C-alpha positions in Angstrom: 123.8 90.7 108.5 120.3 92.2 108.0 118.0 92.6 110.9 114.3 91.7 110.7 111.3 91.9 113.1 107.7 90.8 113.0 105.1 92.6 115.2 101.5 91.5 115.8 99.5 94.7 116.2 96.1 93.2 116.4 95.3 89.6 117.4 91.7 88.3 117.1 90.3 91.8 117.4 86.7 92.5 116.3 86.5 95.7 114.3 83.5 97.8 113.4 83.3 101.2 111.7 86.4 103.4 111.7 89.6 102.2 113.5 93.3 102.7 113.8 96.0 100.2 114.9 98.5 101.0 117.6 101.4 103.0 116.3 104.7 101.1 115.8 108.2 102.8 115.8 110.0 101.8 112.6 112.8 104.3 112.1 115.6 101.7 112.0 114.0 99.7 109.1 114.3 100.3 105.4 111.3 98.3 104.3 108.1 97.1 105.8 105.2 94.9 104.8 101.7 94.8 106.2 99.7 91.5 106.5 96.0 91.8 107.3 94.1 88.5 107.9 90.3 88.6 108.1 89.4 85.5 110.1 85.7 86.1 110.1 83.3 88.6 108.4 79.8 89.2 109.7 78.5 88.9 106.1 79.9 88.4 102.6 79.1 92.0 101.7 81.4 93.4 104.4 84.7 95.0 103.2 87.6 96.5 105.0 89.4 99.6 103.5 92.9 100.0 104.9 95.2 103.0 104.6 98.9 103.1 105.6 99.7 106.2 107.8 103.0 107.7 108.7 104.1 109.9 111.6 107.3 111.7 112.7 106.4 111.3 116.4 103.7 108.7 116.8 101.1 111.3 117.7 100.3 113.2 114.5 99.4 111.2 111.4 99.0 111.6 107.7 98.2 109.1 104.9 101.2 107.7 103.2 101.5 107.9 99.4 100.1 104.4 98.9 96.7 103.6 97.6 94.2 102.2 100.1 94.0 98.4 100.2 90.6 96.7 100.2 89.8 93.3 101.7 86.5 91.7 100.8 85.4 88.7 102.8 87.7 86.4 104.6 91.4 85.9 103.7 94.7 87.7 103.9 96.1 90.7 102.0 99.6 92.1 102.1 101.4 95.2 100.7 104.9 96.6 100.9 105.8 100.1 102.4 109.1 102.0 101.8 110.4 105.4 102.7 108.1 105.7 105.7 110.0 107.7 108.3 109.7 107.0 112.0 106.3 105.5 112.8 103.6 103.4 111.0 100.0 102.4 111.6 96.9 101.5 109.6 93.8 103.6 109.6 90.8 101.7 108.3 87.0 101.3 108.1 84.7 98.4 108.0 82.0 99.0 105.4 78.7 97.3 105.1 75.4 97.2 107.0 76.4 96.9 110.6 79.4 94.9 109.5 82.2 93.6 111.6 85.3 91.6 111.0 87.7 89.6 113.3 91.3 90.3 112.2 94.9 89.7 112.8 97.3 92.5 111.7 101.0 92.0 111.4 103.8 94.4 110.5 107.1 92.9 109.3 110.3 95.1 109.2 113.7 94.7 107.6 116.8 96.8 107.4 
């Protein structure tokens, strides 16, 4: 029987500028999927650029081999991640004039 887990890494957090989520240990899983829901954007011109990062120890990070994801306005985006090693997180930036977004960020894992 396969195991699965869902983790809420950010709940109703307001983001501005550059940010990174808390790291999450994922070494037991064979596949993962990010879900980023923008609940509120300060303006329609605001966009969020999201990059999956990997780490062997949860302290030192590099960008994974996946293209950055872009969320414009409100709504939800999702993307899969495979062959990620031990730890995952998202590095991102909110772009636009003094822009901010209120988000929820989920990470789902499966072995």
